[in-house]
Structure formats: structure tokens, C-alpha cells
N, C-alpha and C positions, 0 to 999 in steps of 0.2 A: 215445248222444250226451250229453255234459255241457252244462250251461247255460253260455253265455257271458254272464257277469254284468258289466254296466257299473257298477252301483252298488247299494248296499243302504241302507236307512234304517230306523230304529226310532222309533216314536211311543209314548209312555206318557201315558195320561190318568187322572187321579185326581180323583174327585168327593168333596169334603169337606163341602160344604153344598149342599142341594137345597131351593129355594123357602124359604130362610131357616132351614131346620132342619139342625142339625149331624148328620152321618152318623157313628154310633158307630164303625163300621169303614169307612173310606173305600172306595168301590168303585173298582176299578182295571181298566183295559183296556190291552193292549199290541197294537200292530200292527207287523209287520215286512214290508217290501217288498223285492223284487228287481226291477231293471230288466234284462231280458235281451234279447239279439238274437233276433229271430224268424227261425229258419232257413228258413221257408217264405214269408216276406213277398214279395209280388209275383207269386206263382205258385200254381197249383192243384196240390196233391199229394194223392193218394188215401190213402196210408199215413201216418198221423200218429203212429206209434209212437215216433218220436224225441221228440216233444213230450210224450208220455205218460211217457217215462223222465225227462225234465226235471222233470215234475210230481212224480215220486217223489223226486227229489233235493231239490227245493225244499220239499216238505212237511216233511221233517225239519229242514232248515236254518232255514226261517222259523219253524216251530213252536218250535224250540230257542231262537231269538233272542227270541221273545216270552216264553217261560218265564224266561229269564235276565233280561230287562228287568224283569219283575215281581218277580224275586228270590224265587221260590217253589219249593217241591218240586213236581215235575210232577203229582203226585196231587192237589195243591191247586187246580189249574186247574179252573174250573167251566164255562166255555163257550168255544166256538170258532166260527170262520167262515173263509171263503176267497173270494177274488175275483180277477179278472184283467181288465185293459183292454188291448186290442190296438190298436196304431197303425194308421194309415190304409191301409197296404199289406198288412195281415193280414186275417183273417176271424174271425168269432165262433167258428167251429169250432176255431180254434187255441187260444183261451182254454178251450174245453170240453175239449180234449185234455189240456191241462195240469192242469185242476182235477179232472176226474172219475175217470178210471180208476185212477190210482195215487197221487195226492197225499195222499189221506185216510189210508192205512195208516201211513206214517211220521209224519204229524201226530199220529195217535192214540197212537203210541208215545211221542212227546215230551210228551204230556199225561197219561200214565198211564191209559189205557183209551180211552174214547170209543165207547160203544155206539150213540149216536144218529148219524144222518146229519149231515154237516158242511154247514150252510147255505152257499149260494154265490150269486154274481152274476158276470155277465160283460157287457162292453160294448166298443164301439169308442170310441176317444177320441183326444185330442191332448194335447200338453204342457200341464201345469197343470190339467187337468180333474180333478174330484173323483171318486174311486172309493169307493163304499159297500160295506162288508163287513158282511153280515148275521151276526148272532150267535144261537146257540141253546145250551141246556144240552148238555154233551158226552155225557151218559149217558141223559137222559130228555127227549124232545122235548116232553112235556106240561108242563114246568116253565115257566109263563108269565113268571115274574119274570126269566127270562134271555132273553126275546125282545128283542133290542136290535140295535144296529149301531154301526159306527165308520167314520169317514171318513178317507181318506188322500189326499194330494196332493203331487206333486213338480212344481216349476215347469218342469222340462225333460223330463218323461217322461209318456207314452211317445212317443218319436219314431216316424216313419213305419214303420220296420222293427224296432220293438221291441214287447215285451209287458211291462206292469207287473203283477207277480204279488204278491198280498198275503195274509197270514194274520193273524188276530186271535185273541187268547186273553184271557180274563178270570179274575180270582180271586173273582168274585162276580156277582150279578145287578144289575139296575137299582137305583139308590138309592130307598129308600122304596117298595118294590113293594106294591101293594094291589089287584090285579085278580083275586085268587083263583087257583084251579087247584092243581095238585100243588106242594107245597113242595119245595125242593131237598133239604132234610134228610130228606124222606120218600121220595125217589126210590130205586128199587132198581137201575136201570141194567142190567137183564137183557135186555130186548127192544128197547131204544133208544127206547121210548115212555114207559114209566113207571119 
């Protein structure tokens, strides 16, 4: 089953000054969202494999939109995350089916690797509600400078029979990181942790 996409949107955030200090290389985040019809809204369905296939489709699509919005080579992407908000006629398991089994592999392809787990969040919501996308370093989960997040919001989404699906990608960590831990330039990216 292919996603029935009502709309997409892309958000780019660039931080140039943090707490009065100019950032030598501005930190940049991009989020891409798709508002899709929930094929299982209003009914209980045991087999959610159709939503899993939609997740695979959206992982590559939304990841590619983020990389393009940042204007970077995919291998320059440093962190990523995913999230989904289900409208009132859906259930949280619908968001889980989209996000977990198959969305990650095509997202990793669009960012040139991705050894670490893709941080995720899911929630039920209504039009105009904020969706938080957690972020983590794409190759090494212990890189604390990349523990972050991005918010997205569409005034008309998700409607009762829809799901708002979001992916975020960055080209850097937080501005002015100083809480220690593994530095991004020292990450090996072999085990997804270090």
C-alpha cells in the first residue's frame, strides 16, 4: 500500500547566535512532514503491515526532503529523529507501525549511514498540536552534543482520520555544546553507541 499524502511541509531552523555569542558555523536543523490518510482509522486491524510499508516509503521521502532542505551531501548529516501524531480515530500502534519496523532503513540511506538507533516519539493529537521530534547523533548514541529536538506544527493536521509523520535531520549538534561526553569528531560509528 502506498501512502495517500494530503500535504507535505519542510521546516529549516538555523541558529546563528546563542545567548549573545555568535556561532562560527550556524547550527542547522530541517524537518519534513507528510500528512497521510490513516487506512485503519476507526477500526481495529490486527495486521498493520500496510502501515509498515508506508513507513518505508516515507523514510526515504522525508529524509531526502530534509537533506535537500539543508543543501548538504548526505554524509554530512549528523543527527536524525522521527515522530508521528495520530488523529483521534487512530491509535498509537498505528504511529508505531509507521515509525519502527521499516522507516529507519531508507532514512539511513538518505543520510549516508546511520549506525545508531533513530530516536522517536509518537502521540495522539488534533489539528494544530505541536509534535516533538527527538534528535540523536546518527552514528554514535553517546555523542551528547547531539541530544536535541525539533518541533513541528501544522494548523490543519492531523485530522481525525490522518497521521502526521515527521523526520528531522541536522548538519551539526546543539550550538555551544559543553556537557562533555564523546565528541562527534571522535565517534567511530561502528556499534551505534561510540
